C-alpha positions in Angstrom: -23.7 -12.9 1.5 -23.3 -15.0 -1.4 -25.4 -15.1 -4.1 -27.6 -17.8 -4.8 -26.7 -20.3 -7.7 -28.5 -19.2 -11.0 -30.1 -22.5 -12.2 -33.0 -20.3 -13.3 -30.9 -18.2 -15.6 -32.9 -16.7 -18.4 -32.5 -18.5 -21.9 -31.9 -14.7 -23.7 -28.4 -14.4 -22.9 -26.4 -11.6 -24.6 -23.7 -13.7 -26.7 -20.1 -12.1 -26.3 -16.7 -13.2 -27.9 -14.1 -15.5 -25.8 -11.7 -12.4 -26.1 -14.5 -10.5 -25.1 -14.9 -12.1 -22.2 -11.4 -12.8 -21.2 -10.6 -9.2 -21.5 -13.3 -8.4 -19.0 -11.7 -10.8 -16.5 -8.2 -8.8 -16.8 -10.0 -5.6 -16.0 -11.4 -7.2 -12.8 -8.2 -8.7 -12.0 -9.1 -12.1 -12.3 -6.1 -14.3 -13.9 -7.2 -17.1 -16.2 -4.9 -19.9 -15.2 -7.0 -22.8 -17.5 -9.5 -23.4 -19.7 -12.0 -25.9 -21.4 -13.6 -25.7 -24.7 -16.4 -23.5 -23.3 -15.1 -22.2 -20.3 -12.7 -20.1 -18.6 -11.1 -21.4 -15.1 -9.6 -18.9 -12.1 -9.3 -18.6 -8.6 -12.2 -17.2 -7.4 -12.0 -13.6 -6.5 -14.9 -14.2 -3.7 -13.2 -16.4 -1.3 -9.5 -17.7 -0.1 -9.2 -19.7 -3.2 -5.8 -20.9 -3.7 -5.5 -24.8 -4.2 -7.3 -25.2 -7.7 -9.5 -22.9 -9.6 -13.0 -23.1 -8.6 -14.4 -20.1 -10.7 -15.7 -21.3 -13.9 -16.7 -18.4 -16.8 -18.8 -19.2 -19.9 -16.7 -18.1 -22.8 -19.9 -17.4 -24.7 -22.5 -16.2 -22.2 -20.1 -14.5 -19.6 -22.1 -16.5 -16.7 -19.8 -17.2 -13.8 -20.0 -19.6 -10.9 -17.8 -20.7 -8.1 -17.8 -24.5 -7.3 -16.9 -24.0 -3.7 -19.8 -25.1 -1.4 -18.8 -22.7 1.2 -18.7 -19.8 -1.7 -21.1 -20.4 -4.3 -21.0 -17.3 -6.1 -22.7 -16.9 -9.3 -23.5 -14.2 -11.7 -23.4 -12.6 -14.6 -20.7 -10.6 -16.5 -22.3 -7.2 -15.7 -22.7 -8.4 -12.1 -19.1 -9.4 -11.9 -18.2 -6.1 -13.0 -20.1 -4.2 -10.6 -18.9 -6.4 -7.8 -15.2 -6.6 -8.4 -15.1 -2.8 -9.6 -18.1 -1.4 -7.8 -19.7 -0.1 -11.4 -23.0 0.7 -11.9 -25.0 -0.7 -14.6 -24.1 1.8 -17.1 -20.3 1.8 -16.5 -20.6 -2.3 -16.4 -22.4 -2.2 -19.7 -19.9 0.5 -21.4 -16.6 -1.7 -20.1 -18.3 -5.0 -22.0 -18.9 -3.0 -25.0 -15.2 -1.9 -25.0 -13.8 -5.2 -25.2 -16.2 -6.5 -27.8 -13.7 -5.8 -30.9 -10.8 -7.3 -29.0 -8.8 -9.9 -30.5 -6.8 -12.1 -28.5 -5.0 -15.1 -29.1 -6.8 -18.2 -27.4 -5.4 -19.1 -24.0 -4.3 -22.7 -24.6 -2.1 -21.2 -27.7 -0.5 -18.5 -25.3 0.6 -20.6 -22.9 2.3 -23.1 -25.2 3.9 -19.8 -26.9 5.1 -18.9 -23.4 6.7 -22.5 -22.9 8.7 -21.6 -25.7 9.7 -18.1 -26.0 11.0 -15.8 -23.0 8.3 -14.1 -20.8 8.1 -10.4 -20.9 7.9 -8.5 -18.0 7.8 -4.7 -17.2 10.5 -3.2 -15.5 10.0 -1.4 -12.5 11.7 1.7 -11.8 15.5 1.2 -10.0 15.4 4.8 -8.7 12.3 4.1 -6.9 14.2 0.9 -5.3 17.2 3.2 -4.6 15.4 5.6 -2.4 13.0 3.4 -0.6 16.4 1.1 0.5 18.2 4.1 1.5 15.0 5.1 3.8 15.2 1.8 5.3 18.2 2.2 7.7 17.0 3.9 11.0 13.4 3.4 9.9 10.2 1.7 11.9 10.7 -0.8 9.0 14.2 -1.7 10.1 13.3 -1.8 13.7 10.3 -4.7 12.8 12.8 -6.6 10.5 15.2 -7.0 12.9 12.4 -8.1 15.6 11.6 -10.7 12.5 15.4 -12.2 13.1 16.8 -10.9 9.9 20.2 -9.8 10.0 21.9 -6.7 8.4 23.8 -9.0 5.6 20.5 -10.4 4.6 18.4 -7.5 4.6 21.3 -5.6 2.6 21.3 -8.7 -0.1 17.6 -8.6 -0.6 17.5 -4.8 -0.9 14.9 -4.5 1.9 13.7 -1.0 1.9 10.8 1.0 3.4 8.0 3.3 1.7 7.3 6.2 4.2 4.3 7.1 1.9 2.4 4.0 2.2 4.2 3.0 5.9 5.2 -0.9 4.1 8.4 -2.6 4.4 9.2 -3.3 0.9 10.9 -6.3 -0.8 11.8 -6.2 -4.5 10.8 -9.1 -7.2 12.9 -9.6 -10.2 12.2 -11.6 -13.5 14.2 -14.9 -14.3 16.8 -12.8 -15.7 17.2 -10.4 -12.6 15.6 -7.6 -13.9 13.0 -5.7 -11.4 9.3 -6.1 -12.1 7.7 -5.0 -8.9 7.6 -5.1 -4.9 6.3 -7.1 -2.3 4.7 -4.6 0.7 3.7 -5.2 4.4 3.2 -3.5 7.4 5.6 -3.1 9.8 3.7 -4.4 12.4 3.3 -8.1 14.3 -0.5 -7.5 15.3 -2.0 -5.0 12.5 -0.6 -6.7 9.8 -1.5 -5.6 6.0 -0.2 -6.4 2.3 0.1 -4.4 -0.7 2.0 -5.2 -4.0 2.9 -2.8 -6.9 -0.2 -2.8 -9.1 0.0 -6.3 -11.7 3.0 -7.8 -9.8 3.4 -11.1 -12.2 3.4 -13.5 -9.1 1.8 -16.1 -11.2 4.2 -16.0 -14.4 7.2 -16.4 -11.9 8.4 -17.3 -8.7 10.3 -14.8 -6.1 14.0 -14.9 -6.0 14.1 -17.4 -8.9 16.8 -15.4 -10.8 18.9 -15.9 -7.8 18.1 -19.8 -7.0 18.9 -20.7 -10.5 22.6 -19.8 -10.1 22.6 -22.1 -6.5 22.7 -25.7 -8.5 20.1 -28.2 -9.5 18.5 -28.6 -6.2 15.2 -25.7 -5.5 13.9 -25.4 -2.1 10.3 -24.4 -2.3 8.1 -22.0 0.0 5.1 -19.8 0.0 6.1 -16.3 1.1 9.3 -13.7 0.1 10.0 -13.6 4.3 10.1 -17.4 4.6 12.6 -17.5 1.5 14.8 -14.7 2.9 15.2 -16.4 6.3 15.9 -19.8 4.6 18.7 -18.1 2.5 20.0 -16.7 5.9 20.4 -20.3 7.2 22.9 -20.8 4.4 20.3 -22.3 1.6 20.3 -19.4 -1.1 18.8 -22.0 -3.6 15.1 -21.0 -2.5 11.9 -20.0 -3.9 8.7 -18.5 -3.0 5.5 -18.8 -4.8 3.7 -15.9 -3.5 0.0 -16.7 -3.7 -0.5 -20.5 -2.3 -0.5 -22.1 -5.5 1.7 -23.3 -8.5 1.1 -22.7 -11.8 2.1 -23.7 -15.2 4.7 -21.2 -15.3 6.0 -22.1 -12.2 6.2 -25.9 -13.2 7.7 -24.8 -16.5 10.4 -22.8 -14.9 11.2 -25.4 -12.4 11.2 -28.5 -14.8 13.5 -26.4 -17.0 16.3 -25.3 -14.4 16.3 -28.3 -11.2 16.2 -31.7 -11.2 15.6 -32.2 -7.4 13.1 -30.0 -5.1 12.7 -29.5 -1.1 9.0 -28.4 -0.4 9.0 -26.5 2.5 5.2 -24.9 2.3 3.7 -23.5 5.2 1.9 -26.2 7.8 -1.3 -24.6 8.6 -3.9 -25.2 10.9 -6.4 -27.6 9.9 -9.1 -26.0 7.9 -12.5 -27.9 7.9 -15.2 -27.3 4.8 -18.7 -27.9 4.6 -19.4 -30.2 1.6 -16.0 -31.0 1.1 -15.2 -32.3 -2.4 -12.1 -33.8 -1.2 -13.7 -35.8 1.2 -16.2 -36.9 -1.4 -18.7 -34.3 0.4 -18.6 -36.4 3.5 -17.6 -35.2 6.7 -14.2 -32.9 6.2 -11.1 -34.5 7.8 -9.5 -31.0 7.7 -6.8 -29.9 5.4 -3.6 -27.9 5.2 -3.6 -25.7 2.3 0.3 -25.5 2.7 0.6 -28.9 2.9 -2.1 -29.7 0.1 -0.1 -27.3 -2.0 3.2 -29.1 -1.6 1.5 -32.3 -2.9 0.1 -30.7 -5.6 3.6 -29.4 -6.8 4.9 -33.2 -6.2 2.1 -34.5 -8.5 2.8 -31.9 -11.1 6.8 -32.9 -11.0 6.6 -36.7 -11.8 10.1 -36.6 -13.0 11.9 -34.7 -10.2 13.0 -36.0 -6.9 10.7 -34.6 -4.4 12.1 -34.2 -0.8 10.0 -32.5 2.4 11.8 -30.6 4.8 11.0 -32.0 8.4 12.2 -31.6 12.0 12.3 -35.1 12.6 10.2 -38.0 12.2 7.4 -37.2 14.9 7.5 -33.5 13.8 7.0 -31.4 10.4 8.3 -28.1 11.8 9.1 -27.5 15.5 6.9 -25.9 18.2 3.7 -25.4 15.9 5.7 -23.4 13.6 3.6 -22.3 10.8 6.6 -21.5 8.3 10.3 -20.5 7.9 9.6 -17.3 9.5 8.6 -18.7 12.7 11.9 -20.7 12.9 15.5 -20.1 14.2 18.2 -20.4 11.5 19.5 -23.5 13.0 15.7 -24.9 13.3 15.9 -24.4 9.5 18.8 -26.2 8.9 17.7 -29.2 11.0 14.4 -29.6 8.6 16.5 -29.4 5.5 19.1 -31.5 6.4 16.7 -33.6 7.8 14.8 -33.6 4.4 12.8 -36.8 3.6 11.9 -38.6 0.3 8.0 -37.9 -1.0 7.4 -41.8 -0.6 8.9 -41.7 3.2 6.9 -38.2 4.0 4.0 -40.0 3.1 4.5 -43.2 4.9 5.6 -41.2 8.1 1.9 -39.5 8.4 3.9 -36.8 9.9 1.2 -34.1 9.7 -0.8 -35.8 12.1 1.4 -36.5 14.5 2.6 -32.7 14.6 -1.1 -32.0 15.6 -0.3 -33.5 18.7 3.2 -32.9 19.5 5.7 -29.8 20.5 9.6 -30.4 19.9 
């Protein structure tokens, strides 16, 4: 159950340093994506927050709140540790004290620095990737991936493997220069699906398959999941990246700006979600929103100097037969969507998302 919003917080707050608060957030696996003079902004850990950061944390008082009306969680820094890490009050306070003397560069300065020098990543052991790839042939993972329409050449190209210990299909992730930095895992099941990535996978700092896509010319196709990107590659378009989180970060935008001049959006076509007290609808009755399409529009708005295109099956249908993403389509259907890609202006004027709600191609 969500906590009540703490309008009645006491006046005798403990005062922290901004570095101390940020250190606790990192310990809680909450990544700061932006900040103001007084607050850190992040994606809320208590609900499916992917469109824009709704979680704000006071840099001095440690008070946090989610501004999404359907969530409205709020609390203090010790409460955040107790709720995200299941610590008792003593452990929470000890953790906060541990970060008391930590000094870090302000977030804005770190972001500016990141834009001017190569990002540093931690290498994932190649031997582990080789072992899991060797365990893939003949496994339940291979059977599952073939049922998803993946061909031998694609599976080998992306070094798809199998972790018998975790019962996961695994796909390696690399940094922009091709160094392995982690794995993306998913259970080999159509019905009982679960996901598990390697610890601290830096998906907000680079896109999946970016190191290959930047070699494919000045056009990039953007989707959301690694499997979608693999299917788009299999259809004949290797210049594809996956964002892996339903949101685009400043790091993604900087990398795209640096390497590409044309962007083709192939984000998910989700079922409409209706939100109570929806801010996007000015708190009136919600008209419904598709997170994947909203993500595409965010990408377009943050790349004003790029040529933006949208994949579309035809002028009445985004994806055929109510497909959610590229993984739900055949290779020929993916090709049709990309061959028929239209400009951002045309896509907007088509109002195709509403048409697709009532049609089956």
